[in-house]
C-alpha positions as CSV (number, residue, x, y, z in Angstrom):
1,X,-71.7,-6.8,8.3
2,X,-75.5,-6.0,9.1
3,X,-74.5,-3.4,11.6
4,X,-73.1,-1.1,8.9
5,X,-76.2,-1.2,6.7
6,X,-77.9,2.1,6.1
7,X,-81.9,2.0,6.4
8,X,-83.5,5.0,4.9
9,X,-86.6,4.4,7.0
10,X,-84.6,5.8,9.8
11,X,-83.0,9.0,8.1
12,X,-83.3,11.7,10.7
13,X,-84.6,14.9,9.4
14,X,-82.1,17.7,9.3
15,X,-82.2,21.4,10.0
16,X,-79.5,23.9,9.1
17,X,-79.6,27.1,11.2
18,X,-83.0,26.4,12.4
19,X,-84.6,26.1,9.2
20,X,-86.6,22.9,9.2
21,X,-88.3,21.4,6.1
22,X,-92.1,21.1,5.7
23,X,-93.5,18.5,7.7
24,X,-97.1,18.7,6.1
25,X,-98.6,19.8,9.4
26,X,-101.0,22.8,9.6
27,X,-99.6,26.3,10.6
28,X,-102.1,28.0,13.0
29,X,-103.1,31.6,12.3
30,X,-102.9,34.3,15.3
31,X,-106.4,34.8,16.8
32,X,-107.1,37.9,18.8
33,X,-110.5,38.0,19.1
34,X,-111.2,34.8,21.3
35,X,-114.2,34.0,19.2
36,X,-113.2,30.2,18.9
37,X,-111.1,29.5,21.7
38,X,-111.3,25.7,21.1
39,X,-110.0,26.3,17.8
40,X,-106.9,28.4,19.1
41,X,-106.2,25.6,22.0
42,X,-106.1,23.1,19.1
43,X,-103.7,25.4,17.0
44,X,-101.6,26.1,20.2
45,X,-101.2,22.2,20.7
46,X,-100.1,22.0,17.2
47,X,-97.4,24.5,17.8
48,X,-96.1,22.5,20.9
49,X,-95.8,19.5,19.1
50,X,-93.6,20.9,16.3
51,X,-90.1,21.6,16.5
52,X,-88.5,24.6,17.1
53,X,-87.1,26.8,14.1
54,X,-88.5,28.6,11.2
55,X,-90.6,26.2,9.1
56,X,-90.7,26.2,5.4
57,X,-94.6,25.0,4.9
58,X,-95.5,28.2,3.3
59,X,-93.6,31.6,3.7
60,X,-96.4,33.5,2.2
61,X,-98.9,32.0,4.3
62,X,-97.0,32.6,7.6
63,X,-96.6,36.3,6.5
64,X,-100.8,36.4,5.6
65,X,-101.3,34.9,9.3
66,X,-100.3,37.9,11.3
67,X,-103.6,40.2,11.1
68,X,-102.7,41.9,14.2
69,X,-100.1,43.7,12.0
70,X,-102.4,44.7,9.4
71,X,-103.8,48.2,9.2
72,X,-107.2,48.7,10.5
73,X,-108.5,51.1,7.6
74,X,-108.7,50.0,3.6
75,X,-105.6,50.6,2.0
76,X,-104.9,51.7,-1.4
77,X,-105.3,49.4,-4.2
78,X,-102.1,50.2,-5.7
79,X,-100.3,49.8,-2.7
80,X,-101.8,46.2,-2.2
81,X,-100.7,45.6,-5.7
82,X,-97.2,46.5,-5.0
83,X,-97.1,44.9,-1.6
84,X,-98.3,41.6,-3.4
85,X,-95.5,41.9,-5.9
86,X,-92.9,42.6,-3.2
87,X,-94.3,39.6,-1.4
88,X,-93.6,37.2,-4.5
89,X,-90.1,38.7,-4.8
90,X,-89.2,37.2,-1.5
91,X,-89.7,33.6,-2.6
92,X,-86.2,32.1,-3.9
93,X,-86.5,31.0,-7.5
94,X,-86.7,27.3,-7.2
95,X,-83.9,26.7,-9.9
96,X,-81.6,28.7,-8.0
97,X,-82.2,26.8,-4.8
98,X,-81.9,23.4,-6.6
99,X,-78.5,24.5,-8.1
100,X,-77.2,25.5,-4.8
101,X,-78.0,22.5,-3.1
102,X,-76.6,20.6,-6.3
103,X,-73.4,22.6,-6.1
104,X,-72.9,22.0,-2.4
105,X,-73.6,18.3,-3.1
106,X,-71.0,17.9,-5.8
107,X,-68.5,19.8,-3.7
108,X,-68.9,17.3,-0.8
109,X,-69.2,14.4,-3.3
110,X,-65.8,15.5,-4.8
111,X,-64.4,16.0,-1.4
112,X,-65.5,12.6,0.1
113,X,-64.4,11.0,-3.1
114,X,-61.0,12.2,-2.7
115,X,-60.7,11.4,0.8
116,X,-62.2,7.8,0.5
117,X,-60.2,7.4,-2.7
118,X,-57.1,8.1,-0.5
119,X,-58.4,5.5,2.0
120,X,-58.9,2.9,-0.6
121,X,-55.4,3.5,-2.3
122,X,-53.5,3.4,1.1
123,X,-55.7,0.5,2.6
124,X,-55.0,-1.5,-0.3
125,X,-51.3,-1.1,0.2
126,X,-51.5,-1.8,3.7
127,X,-54.2,-4.7,3.9
128,X,-52.8,-7.7,2.5
129,X,-55.1,-10.2,3.8
130,X,-54.6,-13.8,4.0
131,X,-54.4,-14.1,7.7
132,X,-55.5,-17.3,9.7
133,X,-59.3,-16.3,10.3
134,X,-59.9,-15.8,13.8
135,X,-63.4,-17.7,14.5
136,X,-63.7,-15.4,17.4
137,X,-64.3,-12.6,15.6
138,X,-67.5,-13.8,14.6
139,X,-70.8,-13.2,17.3
140,X,-71.6,-16.8,17.1
141,X,-69.3,-19.7,16.5
142,X,-70.3,-23.3,15.5
143,X,-68.3,-25.5,17.8
144,X,-67.6,-27.8,15.1
145,X,-65.5,-25.3,13.3
146,X,-63.1,-25.1,16.2
147,X,-59.4,-26.3,15.4
148,X,-58.2,-26.2,18.9
149,X,-57.6,-24.1,22.1
150,X,-56.7,-20.7,21.5
151,X,-59.7,-20.3,18.7
152,X,-61.6,-18.5,21.5
153,X,-59.4,-15.5,21.1
154,X,-57.7,-13.2,18.3
155,X,-54.2,-13.1,18.4
156,X,-52.3,-10.4,16.6
157,X,-48.4,-10.2,16.1
158,X,-47.2,-6.7,16.2
159,X,-44.0,-6.4,14.7
160,X,-41.8,-3.1,14.8
161,X,-38.5,-2.8,12.8
162,X,-36.5,0.2,11.6
163,X,-36.7,0.1,8.0
164,X,-34.5,1.0,5.4
165,X,-33.6,4.3,6.9
166,X,-32.1,2.5,9.9
167,X,-29.0,0.1,10.6
168,X,-30.3,-3.2,10.8
169,X,-33.6,-2.2,9.5
170,X,-35.2,-5.8,9.1
171,X,-34.4,-7.0,12.7
172,X,-37.7,-7.3,14.5
173,X,-36.6,-5.4,17.5
174,X,-40.2,-4.9,19.0
175,X,-42.3,-8.0,19.2
176,X,-45.7,-8.1,20.7
177,X,-48.7,-10.2,20.8
178,X,-52.2,-8.2,21.1
179,X,-54.6,-11.1,22.4
180,X,-58.4,-10.2,22.1
181,X,-61.2,-12.0,24.1
182,X,-64.2,-10.5,22.1
183,X,-66.7,-12.6,24.5
184,X,-65.0,-11.4,27.7
185,X,-64.2,-8.0,26.6
186,X,-60.6,-8.1,27.6
187,X,-57.3,-7.9,26.0
188,X,-53.6,-8.6,26.6
189,X,-50.5,-7.2,25.5
190,X,-47.5,-9.6,25.7
191,X,-43.9,-8.5,25.0
192,X,-41.6,-11.0,23.6
193,X,-37.8,-10.3,24.6
194,X,-36.0,-9.6,21.2
195,X,-32.9,-11.5,22.4
196,X,-35.2,-14.7,23.3
197,X,-32.8,-17.3,21.8
198,X,-34.9,-19.8,19.7
199,X,-34.0,-22.8,17.5
200,X,-35.1,-22.4,14.0
201,X,-35.8,-25.7,12.1
202,X,-34.0,-25.8,8.8
203,X,-31.8,-22.8,9.9
204,X,-29.9,-22.7,12.9
205,X,-30.4,-21.1,16.5
206,X,-30.5,-17.4,16.7
207,X,-31.9,-14.6,18.6
208,X,-35.8,-14.2,17.7
209,X,-35.2,-10.6,16.3
210,X,-33.4,-12.0,13.7
211,X,-36.0,-14.8,12.7
212,X,-38.1,-12.5,10.0
213,X,-35.2,-11.2,8.3
214,X,-33.4,-14.5,7.9
215,X,-36.4,-16.0,6.2
216,X,-36.8,-13.0,4.0
217,X,-33.2,-12.9,3.0
218,X,-33.3,-16.5,2.0
219,X,-36.5,-16.1,0.0
220,X,-34.8,-13.2,-2.1
221,X,-31.6,-15.2,-2.6
222,X,-34.0,-17.6,-4.5
223,X,-36.0,-14.6,-6.2
224,X,-34.7,-11.2,-5.9
225,X,-37.5,-9.4,-7.8
226,X,-40.4,-10.8,-5.6
227,X,-40.1,-8.9,-2.7
228,X,-43.6,-9.5,-1.5
229,X,-43.1,-13.0,-1.5
230,X,-39.9,-12.6,0.6
231,X,-41.8,-10.4,3.0
232,X,-44.6,-13.4,3.6
233,X,-41.8,-16.0,4.1
234,X,-39.9,-13.9,6.8
235,X,-43.4,-13.5,8.5
236,X,-44.6,-17.1,8.1
237,X,-41.2,-18.2,9.6
238,X,-41.3,-15.9,12.7
239,X,-45.2,-16.9,13.1
240,X,-44.1,-20.5,13.2
241,X,-41.5,-19.9,15.8
242,X,-43.9,-18.1,17.9
243,X,-46.6,-20.9,17.8
244,X,-44.0,-23.4,18.7
245,X,-42.4,-21.9,21.5
246,X,-44.9,-19.8,22.9
247,X,-47.7,-22.1,22.5
248,X,-50.7,-20.1,21.1
249,X,-51.9,-19.4,17.5
250,X,-51.1,-16.6,15.5
251,X,-54.1,-15.3,13.5
252,X,-53.0,-12.2,11.9
253,X,-49.7,-9.8,12.0
254,X,-49.0,-6.1,11.8
255,X,-45.5,-4.8,10.6
256,X,-44.7,-1.1,11.3
257,X,-41.6,0.5,10.8
258,X,-40.1,3.5,13.0
259,X,-41.4,6.2,10.4
260,X,-45.2,4.9,11.0
261,X,-44.8,4.8,14.8
262,X,-43.8,8.2,14.9
263,X,-45.8,9.9,12.4
264,X,-49.0,8.0,13.8
265,X,-48.2,9.7,17.2
266,X,-48.0,13.1,15.8
267,X,-51.1,12.7,13.7
268,X,-53.0,12.0,16.7
269,X,-51.6,15.1,18.6
270,X,-49.4,13.1,20.5
271,X,-49.9,10.9,23.6
272,X,-49.9,10.9,27.3
273,X,-48.2,8.5,29.4
274,X,-47.5,8.3,33.3
275,X,-43.7,7.6,33.5
276,X,-42.8,5.7,36.7
277,X,-39.3,6.7,37.0
278,X,-37.0,9.0,35.0
279,X,-35.6,7.6,32.0
280,X,-32.0,8.7,31.2
281,X,-30.3,7.4,28.0
282,X,-26.8,8.8,27.3
283,X,-26.6,6.9,24.0
284,X,-29.8,8.5,22.8
285,X,-29.0,11.9,24.2
286,X,-27.6,13.0,20.8
287,X,-31.0,12.6,19.6
288,X,-32.6,14.4,22.3
289,X,-31.0,17.7,21.9
290,X,-28.0,16.4,23.9
291,X,-30.0,15.6,26.9
292,X,-29.7,12.2,28.3
293,X,-33.1,12.6,30.1
294,X,-35.3,11.2,27.7
295,X,-38.6,11.5,30.1
296,X,-39.2,12.8,33.4
297,X,-41.3,11.1,36.0
298,X,-45.0,11.8,36.2
299,X,-47.7,12.4,33.5
300,X,-45.8,13.2,30.3
301,X,-47.1,14.5,26.7
302,X,-45.0,12.8,23.8
303,X,-44.7,13.9,20.5
304,X,-43.9,11.2,17.6
305,X,-40.2,11.5,18.3
306,X,-40.4,11.5,22.2
307,X,-42.4,8.5,21.9
308,X,-40.1,6.6,19.7
309,X,-37.0,7.4,21.9
310,X,-39.2,6.2,24.8
311,X,-40.1,3.0,23.3
312,X,-36.4,2.2,21.9
313,X,-34.2,3.1,24.7
314,X,-32.8,0.4,26.8
315,X,-29.1,1.4,27.3
316,X,-29.7,2.6,30.8
317,X,-32.6,-0.2,31.5
318,X,-33.2,-3.7,30.5
319,X,-35.0,-5.3,27.6
320,X,-37.6,-6.3,30.0
321,X,-38.1,-2.7,31.0
322,X,-38.1,-1.8,27.3
323,X,-41.0,-4.2,26.6
324,X,-42.9,-2.7,29.3
325,X,-42.7,0.8,27.9
326,X,-43.7,-0.5,24.5
327,X,-46.9,-1.8,25.8
328,X,-47.4,1.8,27.5
329,X,-47.0,3.5,24.0
330,X,-49.2,1.0,22.4
331,X,-52.2,1.4,24.9
332,X,-51.4,5.2,24.8
333,X,-52.0,5.3,21.1
334,X,-55.0,3.1,21.2
335,X,-56.5,5.3,23.9
336,X,-56.0,8.8,21.8
337,X,-57.0,7.0,18.5
338,X,-60.2,5.8,20.0
339,X,-60.7,9.3,21.8
340,X,-64.1,10.8,20.8
341,X,-63.5,13.0,17.6
342,X,-60.6,11.4,16.1
343,X,-62.3,9.5,13.4
344,X,-64.8,12.3,12.9
345,X,-62.1,14.8,11.6
346,X,-61.1,14.2,8.2
347,X,-57.6,16.1,8.7
348,X,-56.8,13.6,11.4
349,X,-58.0,10.5,9.4
350,X,-55.8,11.8,6.5
351,X,-52.6,12.1,8.5
352,X,-53.2,8.5,9.8
353,X,-53.6,7.5,6.4
354,X,-50.4,8.9,5.2
355,X,-48.5,7.8,8.2
356,X,-49.2,4.1,7.9
357,X,-49.9,4.0,3.9
358,X,-46.2,3.3,3.1
359,X,-44.9,2.0,6.4
360,X,-47.4,-0.4,7.6
361,X,-48.2,-3.9,6.3
362,X,-50.8,-6.4,7.8
363,X,-52.6,-9.6,7.0
364,X,-55.8,-8.4,8.3
365,X,-58.6,-7.5,5.7
366,X,-60.8,-4.4,5.9
367,X,-63.6,-6.3,7.2
368,X,-61.5,-7.8,9.8
369,X,-60.2,-4.3,10.8
370,X,-63.7,-3.0,10.9
371,X,-64.8,-5.9,13.2
372,X,-61.8,-5.4,15.4
373,X,-62.6,-1.6,15.6
374,X,-66.1,-2.6,17.0
375,X,-64.9,-5.0,19.3
376,X,-62.0,-2.6,20.7
377,X,-64.7,0.3,21.5
378,X,-66.4,-2.5,24.0
379,X,-63.0,-2.9,26.0
380,X,-61.8,-0.4,28.5
381,X,-58.1,0.4,29.1
382,X,-58.5,-1.2,32.7
383,X,-59.4,-4.5,30.9
384,X,-56.0,-4.5,29.0
385,X,-53.3,-6.6,30.6
386,X,-49.8,-6.0,30.4
387,X,-47.7,-9.2,30.5
388,X,-44.1,-10.0,30.2
389,X,-41.7,-13.0,30.9
390,X,-40.1,-11.0,33.8
391,X,-42.9,-9.6,35.7
392,X,-43.2,-10.9,39.2
393,X,-43.8,-13.6,40.5
394,X,-43.8,-15.3,37.0
395,X,-40.0,-14.7,36.1
396,X,-39.7,-17.2,33.2
397,X,-36.6,-16.3,31.6
398,X,-32.7,-15.7,32.3
399,X,-29.9,-14.1,30.5
400,X,-27.1,-16.4,29.2
401,X,-24.1,-16.3,27.0
402,X,-24.1,-18.5,23.9
403,X,-21.3,-18.3,21.5
404,X,-20.2,-14.7,22.8
405,X,-23.9,-13.5,22.7
406,X,-25.7,-12.2,25.5
407,X,-29.3,-14.0,25.1
408,X,-32.3,-14.6,27.0
409,X,-33.3,-18.4,27.6
410,X,-36.3,-19.7,29.4
411,X,-35.6,-20.4,32.9
412,X,-36.0,-24.3,33.0
413,X,-33.4,-24.5,30.2
414,X,-32.4,-23.3,26.7
415,X,-35.0,-25.8,25.0
416,X,-37.6,-25.8,27.7
417,X,-40.6,-23.5,27.0
418,X,-43.3,-25.6,28.7
419,X,-43.4,-23.3,31.7
420,X,-43.8,-20.0,29.1
421,X,-46.5,-21.8,27.2
422,X,-48.4,-22.6,30.4
423,X,-48.0,-19.1,31.8
424,X,-49.1,-17.5,28.4
425,X,-52.0,-20.0,27.6
426,X,-53.3,-19.2,31.3
427,X,-53.0,-15.6,31.1
428,X,-54.6,-15.2,27.6
429,X,-57.2,-17.9,28.5
430,X,-59.4,-19.2,25.5
431,X,-62.6,-17.3,25.6
432,X,-64.7,-20.2,25.2
433,X,-63.2,-22.3,28.0
434,X,-63.1,-19.1,30.1
435,X,-66.6,-18.3,29.6
436,X,-68.0,-21.8,30.2
437,X,-65.5,-22.7,32.9
438,X,-66.3,-26.2,32.9
439,X,-65.4,-28.5,35.8
440,X,-63.3,-31.6,34.9
441,X,-62.3,-34.5,36.7
442,X,-59.6,-36.7,35.2
443,X,-59.1,-40.5,36.6
444,X,-56.7,-43.2,35.8
445,X,-58.2,-46.2,34.5
446,X,-55.2,-48.2,34.2
447,X,-52.5,-49.6,36.4
448,X,-49.8,-47.3,35.3
449,X,-49.0,-44.7,37.7
450,X,-49.3,-40.9,36.7
451,X,-51.2,-41.2,33.5
452,X,-54.0,-39.1,35.0
453,X,-51.9,-36.5,36.5
454,X,-49.8,-36.0,33.1
455,X,-52.9,-35.7,31.5
456,X,-54.4,-33.1,34.1
457,X,-51.1,-31.2,33.8
458,X,-51.5,-30.6,30.3
459,X,-55.2,-29.6,30.4
460,X,-54.3,-27.0,33.2
461,X,-51.5,-25.6,30.8
462,X,-54.3,-24.9,28.5
463,X,-56.6,-23.3,30.7
464,X,-58.9,-26.1,31.6
465,X,-60.6,-26.1,35.0
466,X,-59.3,-29.3,36.4
467,X,-60.9,-29.8,40.0
468,X,-60.1,-33.4,40.5
469,X,-57.4,-36.2,39.7
470,X,-58.1,-39.5,40.9
471,X,-58.3,-43.3,40.2
472,X,-61.0,-44.9,38.3
473,X,-63.2,-47.7,39.7
474,X,-61.7,-50.0,37.7
475,X,-58.3,-50.3,35.8
476,X,-59.4,-52.1,32.6
477,X,-59.8,-49.0,30.2
478,X,-58.2,-49.8,26.9
479,X,-58.9,-46.4,25.6
480,X,-59.5,-43.0,27.0
481,X,-63.2,-42.0,27.7
482,X,-64.6,-38.7,27.7
483,X,-68.1,-38.2,29.5
484,X,-70.0,-35.1,29.0
485,X,-72.5,-34.7,32.2
486,X,-73.2,-31.2,31.3
487,X,-76.3,-32.3,28.9
488,X,-74.4,-30.5,26.1
489,X,-74.2,-26.9,27.8
490,X,-70.3,-26.9,27.7
491,X,-70.2,-27.4,24.1
492,X,-67.0,-25.5,23.4
493,X,-65.2,-27.5,26.2
494,X,-66.4,-30.6,24.8
495,X,-65.4,-30.0,21.2
496,X,-61.7,-29.0,22.4
497,X,-61.6,-32.0,24.6
498,X,-62.8,-34.3,21.8
499,X,-60.0,-33.0,19.3
500,X,-57.4,-33.4,21.9
501,X,-58.3,-36.8,23.2
502,X,-59.3,-38.1,19.6
503,X,-62.4,-39.5,21.0
504,X,-66.4,-38.6,20.9
505,X,-68.2,-37.7,24.1
506,X,-70.4,-40.1,25.6
507,X,-73.4,-39.0,27.9
508,X,-72.6,-41.8,30.6
509,X,-70.5,-45.0,31.1
510,X,-71.0,-48.0,33.1
511,X,-69.4,-48.0,36.7
512,X,-69.4,-44.0,36.8
513,X,-71.6,-42.2,39.0
514,X,-71.8,-38.4,38.2
515,X,-72.5,-37.5,41.9
516,X,-69.3,-39.0,42.9
517,X,-67.2,-36.5,41.0
518,X,-69.6,-33.3,40.7
519,X,-67.8,-32.4,37.5
520,X,-69.4,-31.3,34.2
521,X,-66.8,-33.5,32.4
522,X,-65.0,-36.7,33.4
523,X,-62.1,-38.0,31.7
524,X,-61.0,-41.8,32.1
525,X,-57.4,-42.3,31.1
526,X,-57.0,-45.4,29.2
527,X,-54.0,-47.5,28.6
528,X,-53.8,-45.9,24.7
529,X,-52.0,-43.2,26.6
530,X,-49.2,-45.2,28.0
531,X,-46.4,-44.3,25.6
532,X,-43.8,-46.0,27.9
533,X,-45.0,-49.7,28.1
């Protein structure tokens, strides 16, 4: 955290109401006789170099340096003595000045102590830590530390639940993934339909919004006193389901209940959202003063309650439209929170801490939060992409009825998430792969048809830039060969491929001319990849 270190050498000089500390420079005296113009010029130069304001170098000497105001006759000695005593009384006693400064310092210290003490207390309730460390948070990453594709992004699972004051309070009715590319200064918000039907190992198939609650309840049945462990069990189960079916790693989670959502919007003074079409909801009209119109068309300013109604409503629209509105609200909050002045206002920050203190938990640590905050300031709102599984032309899911339940399933079939995975991985392309954009040729070094195509399709689903699929000069390769013709310039892509292919890269291979393929990396698929002899 070198960026946050305080360097006393660069401490700026402060002024209060124009009163400027002594800089040690000479205070020029007024000259009216022009006997020494060069001296006057030097003194005027000194004045021009000094900052504006009343200087504290020597109050008495500055008063004495005004001969034009002195009388031309010789004054009475008694009057002179009285003037000197009067001038001495104008100086503030040093003890009084120091005492006043010390008192102000104590007040500020106590105020700051209360504020930061409050922040410490709230953050220790919120920041649980223990997330899967995102390597992409580091400015420089050693390629050997990479575990696999996806390490070039920071993926945060954002979950919203009703909480204890709402029916079905442990159902995660809002599921989003905030994916951040620090290198490309981009971010994506992906909505996952709460009715997505998934198979949960060691449990049964269910809607994805029930996975967290199911895992939590089983843990409570084992030890009802350890609610924190139950919370972690539910989160871990849901993270595993998302990683398996959606196809990207989850680094951190953040769980927010509806109270925190509403209070956060109120704490920042509301948010502004441009509503595309009027939103009517006759089911939630009772909570909107009997008015079914939750949001009119056009630019709207929402307080916490209105924002929550807008984000939750789906009775007159689909679950997919609901996900889009939730993404709009998240971006609206982000814009308002990062707005100039929000974090410099102690009252606003205190309200935010109160709002999230008892209503939010996350596996992020304080250091990771600070790093994410610094990254978020470099990402423009125009660089935040909103993603969904029903956004044209990528309609990847459909509705179905299973055991009397209305659910959402992948378009290719109930258990086939391959199309969804390819879409997500490419839309949220690994930052290192995207930055290097290495060109890759995949050659079939066997007599088995389709092996190179199969491997190329897999690589494309992870966002690799495959430019060629062809036959190798010979078909006698027992094992797959990875050739790096980039001379180490594509080090992150090379590392990922070495792990995926389970082989070390070589600089060249007999019979393969790099000029024939014009690729940074060439893969020759061997017979070891023939899983159906």
